[in-house]
N, C-alpha and C positions, 0 to 999 in steps of 0.2 A: 285252587289257583286259577282254573279256567274261568270261574265265575268272577273272580277279582279282576282278571284281565278284561273281561267283557264289560264290567261295571266301569273300569277306568276309560275304556274306549267310548262308552256311552256318555260318561261325564264330559269327555273332551268334545264330542259332537254337540252336546247341549250347550257347552260354553261358547262354541263358535256360533251356534244359532242365536243365542241371547245377545252376544256381542254385536253381530251385524244387524240383528233385528231391532235392538234397543239403542245401542250406542253409536252405530254407524249406518243407519238406514239410508241417509241422503247421499252417501258415497255410492250406494247401489243405484239410486235414482240418477245420479250423475253419470254413471257408466251407461245406463240404458239410453239416455237422451242423446248420446254421441255415437249411436250406431243405428242402422236400419236393416234388420234381417228380413230378407225377402224370400218367400217360398216360390223361387223362380230358378229354372235350370241354368240360365245364363249367369245369374248371381252366384249360384253354388259353384259352377265351374270356374268362375273368376277367382274364387277363394281357394278351392282345393288344388288348382293347377300349380300353386307355388309350394315350395318345401315347407312342411309344417301346416299345410292347408287344412287337413282333416281336423287336427287339434284346434286350429283357428275357427273352423266352421262350427265345431261343437261348442267352443267358447262363446261365439256370437249367438248361437241358438239359445244357450242358457241365459245369456245376458239380457235377452229380450224380456225374460220373466222378472228382471230386477225392477220393472215398473211397479211391482208389488214387493215391498222390501222384505217381508217375512218369507215369501216364496224364494226370493234370491238368497236370503240367509240360510234357508234350508238346503238349497242346492250347494252352496259353499260348504256347509257342514257335512253333507254327504260326500263331497269330493275329498275334503281333507281327511275325513275318517277313512275313506277307501285307501288313500295314500298310506295312512298309518297301518292299516291291516295288511296291505301288500308288503310294506317294509318289514312287518313282523313275519310274514310268510317266507321271505327271501332268506332268512337265517334262523337258526335255533338260538333265540335270545337268552333263554334262561334268566339269570339274575340281572341281566342288562336290559330287561324288557322295557323299562321306562324310556330308554334311548330311541325306541321305535317311534316315539312321538316327535322327535326332533325335526325330521323333514317336513312334517305337517305344520309344526310351529313356524318353521322358516317360510313356508308358503303363506301362512297367516300373516307374517310380517310383510311379505311381498305384496299381499292384497291390501295392506293399509295405504299403499300409494294409489291415489285416485287414477293414475295413468297406467297402472298395472292391468294387463288384460287377462281374462279368464282362460284364454287359449293356452297360456303358459302353464297353468295348473293342469289342464287336460293333457298337455304334452308330457308332463312328468307322470301322470297317471297311466297314460297309454304305454309309456316306456316300461313302467313297472309291471303292467299287465303282460306285456310281451316277455319280459324276463321271467315272470312267474310261469307262464305257459311253456316257455322254452326249457325251464328246469324240469318239467314233467316228462320231457322226451328221454328216450334211452341214452345212457351215457356213451355207449359204444355203437359203432356202425357208421356207414356213410351218410345216412339220412340226416343226422344232426349237422354234419359239415355242409351239406347242400342247403339245408334250411337256413343255416347261419349266413351263408353267402347271399341268399335271397333276402333274408330278414333285414339285414343292416340297411341296404339302400331303400327298401320299401318302408321301413320304420322311419328312416330319415325324411322321406316324403310325407309320411303321416304326422310325425311329431316334431320334425325339425332337428336341429343340432343337439337338443337335449338327449337324443337317442344315444349319444356317446356313453351314457350311463349303462345302457343295455350292453354295449360292446365291452365295457369294463367288467360288468358283472359276469360275463361269459368267459373271462380270461382264464387260461389254464391254471394259473397259480391259485385261483379261487376254488378250483375243484379238487376233490380228494382223489387224484389219479396217481398211478404208479410213477415213480421217478424216471423209469426207463422211457416212458412215452411222453413225459412232460416237455422235454426239449423239442421233440418232433411236433407236438401239438402247438407249442408256443410259436415255432417257426411258421407253421401253416396259418395260425391265428393272426399273427401280426402282418402276414402277407395280405390277408383280407383287409386289414386296416389301411395298408398302403394303397390298395385299390380304391378304398373309400375316399382317401385324400385326393387321389387322381380324379375321381368322379366329381368332387366338389370344384376342383380347379377347372375342369371342362365345363361344368354348369355355369361358372362365373361368366363365360363368354356368351351364353345363350339366354340367361334369365335376366330380365330388365330390372334388377335390383343391385344395390351396392354389394360388391363381393364380400365385404366384411359381414353383412347381414346373413350370408350363408353359413357363417361360423358362429354367430351370436344369436340368431333368430330374427325372423322378419316380423312376426306379429305376437311377440311376447310382451311388448311394451308400446304405449302410444307414441312416445318420443322416438322418431326414426334413428337418432344417433345414440340413444341410451343403451347401455349394456345392463340387462337385468341381473345384477349381482346376486341378489337374494334368491332369485329363481334358480340360478346355477348352483348356488350354495346348497339349496334344498335338494336338488337332483344329485349332486356329487356327494352329499352327506350320506345318501343311501349306500353308495359304494364304500365309503369310509366306515360306516357303521357295520356293514356286513363283514368287512375285514376284522373289525374289533370283535364282533360276535364269534367269528371263526377262531380267533386267537384265544379268547377267554372261555369259550364253550366248545372245546373239541369233542369229537365223538367219544362216547363213554367207553371205557375199557371193559374187559370181561369181568374184572372184580366189581366195578361200579354197577355193571348190568346185573351181576349176581346179587349185589346188595339191594338193588331196586326190586328184585324178586323176593327179598326177605331172607337172604342167606348170607352170613358173613364169611370171612376167609376160612373159618374153622367148621363151616357147615351149620352154624347155629342161627336161629331166627333173629332178625334185626328190626322187626316191625316197630317196636316201641322207640328205638333209637331214631328211626327215620320219621316217625310221627312227630317227635320233638324237633328234628331238623326241619321238617316240612312247615311246622308252625313258625319257626324262626325265619325260614325262607320267605314265607308269606308276609311277615312283618317287614323284612328288609325290602321286599318288592314294593309294599305300600309306601314306606318311607322314601325310597328312591323315586317313586312316581311323584310323590308330593314335592320333593325337592326340585325335580325337573319342571313340574307344573308351576311352582312358585317362581322359579327363575325365568322361564319362558313367558309366563303370564305377565310378570313385571315388565319384561322387554316389550311385549305387545302393547301394554297400556301406556308405557312411556313414549313409544314411537307412534302412537295414534295421533292423528292431526285433528283434534277436536275443534280448533279454530276454523279450519276448512269445513268441517261438518256443519258448524253454525251458519257459515256463508251459504253453503249448499241448501240448507234448510230454508233460508229466505228466498233463494232462487226458486226452489220447489214450490213454495207457497204462492209466489207471484205467478208461476206457470199455470197453476190451477185456480188463480184468482180467489185465494182464501183470505179475503181482506179482513174479516173479523178475527181470524186466527192470528194474522200478522199483528193487529192492534193488541191482542192479548199478549203476544210474545214481546213486543217492544215495551209494554208496560211492566213486564217482569224483568227484562234485561235489555237496556237500550243498546242498539247496535252501534259499533264504532268503526265499521269498515265501509268502503264505498258501495258495495252491492247491498249490504244491509240497510244503509241509509237511503239508497235509491228506492228500494222496495218499501221501506217505512214511509217515505213521503208519498209514494204512489198510493199506498193503502189509506193514508190520511186524506189524500185528495179524493179518492173514490168514495169516501164516507163524508166528504164535505167538512173535514176538520183541519185541513192543512193550514189555512190562513190563521185560524184561532190558536193552533197548538204547535206552530212551526218551531218555536224556540223552546218548547217543553222537552224536546229531544235533541240528541246530538246531531249536528249538521256539519257538512264538509264543504261549505260554500256552495257555489253553483255546481261543483262536481258531485254533490249529493242530490241534486235536483234532476238534472239531465246531463250526466257526465259525457265527456268526449268519447267517441266510439273507439275502443281499443282494438288491437290487432290480434287478440287471442280469441278463443272460441267460447269463453265463459262469460266475461264481464259485459259484453254487448247485449246479452239476452234480457236481463232485467230492464236495461235502457230501452230496448226494442219493445218490451211490454208497455212501458210508459208511452212511447210514441204511438203504439197501436191504440191504447185506451184514449189518448188525446184526440185521435182522429188524423194523425200524421201518418197515414197508411203507407204511402210510398216510401217515406223515410224508414218506417218500421220494416218494410220489405227489404230495403237495401241493407239495413243493419243485420237482419236475420240471415240473409244470403251470405254476407261477408263473414259472419260468425261460423256458418257451416263450412265455408271454404277454408277457414282457419283450423279445422280439426286436424290434428297433427298426423294421424295415420290415414288421412284422406278418405275416411268413411263418410257416409251421409248420415243425417240425423232425422229420426222419426219426429221429434219435436219441431225441428226446423221445417220439415216437409209439411207438417200440419199447418204451421203458421203461414208458410208461403202459399199454400192452397187458399187459405182464408184471405190474405191480402190481395191476391190476384182475383179472387171472386169479388171482393169489394170494389176493386178498381175496374172491373169489367173485362179483365183479361182471361176469358173463359177457356181458351185453348191451353194456356199455360197452367191454369188451375186444374184442368182435366189431367194434365201430365202428372202432377203431383198426387192427385187423388187416385189415379190408376195404379201408381206405384204403391200407395198406402193400402190399396185393396189386396195386395199380395203379402200383407203382414198379418200377424196374429191378433194384435191388440188395437190396431188402428183401422182394421177392415170395416167394422160396424160403422164407425164415424164417417169413413169415406163413402160407404154406400148410402148413408143418410144425406150427405152433402152433395153428391153428384147430381141429383134431380134439381138442385137449385141453380145450376149453371144455365144462364140465359133466361131464367124465370124472374123477370124484373119485379113483378107484383109481389111474389113470395119473398124476394130479398128485401123489398121495401118494408114488408110487415115483420121481418125477422127482428127479434129484440136486440140482437147484437149487430148484425151486418147492416140492417136498416138504419140504426142509430149512427153507426160510424160513417155511413154514406152522407147522412144529413149534416154532421158536424165537420166534415172534411173541408179542406181548402177549396175555394171556388175558382181560384186562379193559380196557374203554375208560377213558380219562382225558383230562383237558384238557391239551393241549400248548400251551405258551407259545412265545415267541420264543427262549428259551434252553434248552438241554439241561442238566439238573441231574443230580447224582449219584443222586437219588431215582429219576429216570426210568431211568437205566442199571441201578441196583440192582433195580428192579422188572422190567426186561427180563431180567436174569440169573436172578432167582429164578423167572421164568415157565418157564425151562428151563435148568437148570444145565449142560447140555451145550453151551450157547451160549458157546463159548470166546472168540469175538471180543468179546462183551459183557463177559466177565470181564477181558479185556485192556484194554478201554476204561475200565472202572470203576477198575481199578488205576491206569491212566494219569491218570485224573481226580483221584484222591486224591493222586498224586505231584505233579501240576502245581499243585494247590491247597495242598500241604503238610499234608494231613489224615492225619497219622500214625496217629491212633487208629483210624479206620475202615479204613485200609490194613492195619494189623496184625490187626485183627479179621477182615477178609476172608481174609487169608493163613492164619490159624489155623483158621478155620471151613471153608475149602475148600482144603486143602493140595495135593490131587491136581491141581488146576487148574494 
């Protein structure tokens, strides 16, 4: 039975790994790009000084590895497997073993939301670790009472309000204590709970966060007003399942213990009987595990947002300028959403195919070419990439900056910092570029790029020879003008006339005329610049 349980746990971990590595990798990339983990004492203190800060810090630390999807998938698999093992440890599950996977499955469902933060999973894991460690303490004596008084507020600061599960798991009615001391222990125990509530009420006056977040969690979800229901369901399910396990798997009686030793009530051997029962028990365990796995697996698959995954894939490919991969993707399945169409047209333009093949693919009018800048943190980034490649550097900088400021939990973005450093370098704002590069030097995966870029600051000759920055300086606008909320044909024409070698601007200008049905200007452009 021990090996069967180990195999089931291993299968669960492998399933999580494959799911996030193959089916959901770009959700992990999405998570990584909207945070900036800094190896800096000020940054660390700003995170851990809030309730749940340690769990949040661990979540942010792990999320930076989501830059590589398989590494991120492995981290999630390990965390969810650890939650299952700790749930198993907190009670003698017996025939209800398969239910120990329920909290991990609920956390899996929680992580399907692209705005669910890994700090919430860490909060549950740290709470279960504390409960497991506390169960190892002696049942009697003053030490346990003192540690409980200390543990609850400390754990609240480490994991946030999810630590309520720790409090529930230590309740006297869950322990096999004598009835005489049960009432006394309960009175003392719930007195500690009252003190915890008073502590939260007092904290509400000193911590600069909405008081409601002290009860629901500050950094469990990216939306400030959202209540992470699935996270709470996963945490509270541990308490419920432990209760169920205690009810259906009580401590074995003397007769059962004797039978386990091979002696029946008449003193005769029962090895053969128990061998048959053991085989039957193993079969029931496997069937029950398969039932839970099928039900929860179906729920995970049905609640997965694969449409969002496709959109994030296009955004990811645009971020890393994978133009050939984008063309291969759109030839297999033509995108029908705004971000996908924007990235599609950019890739066609970068390969000089936009004018010839514009109407071979789905279009969304001008919104699929250079859409209006949205107020969210996601949709402006592909548009900013198009502005950047066109040579509209200042517009790209503004768009990226506004996208970063729209991140719902007010974090910074490694992706945005990198692009803001590039645009300021191209525009000659070297002091501002240095600020972003200095911050990126404190990261794990952007440090090398920042160290390579810093020597370029102020080195005009090297920048002019740079294959990307030098080109973008040459094709940029030569005169300043007022930029509104909508890109017009005049702006694209002015950009092209600033440098007629800007083939991408020529492609976009042609596409603009074609999408608006402006045959006159389209024909005029073709006659005047036939070589393009």
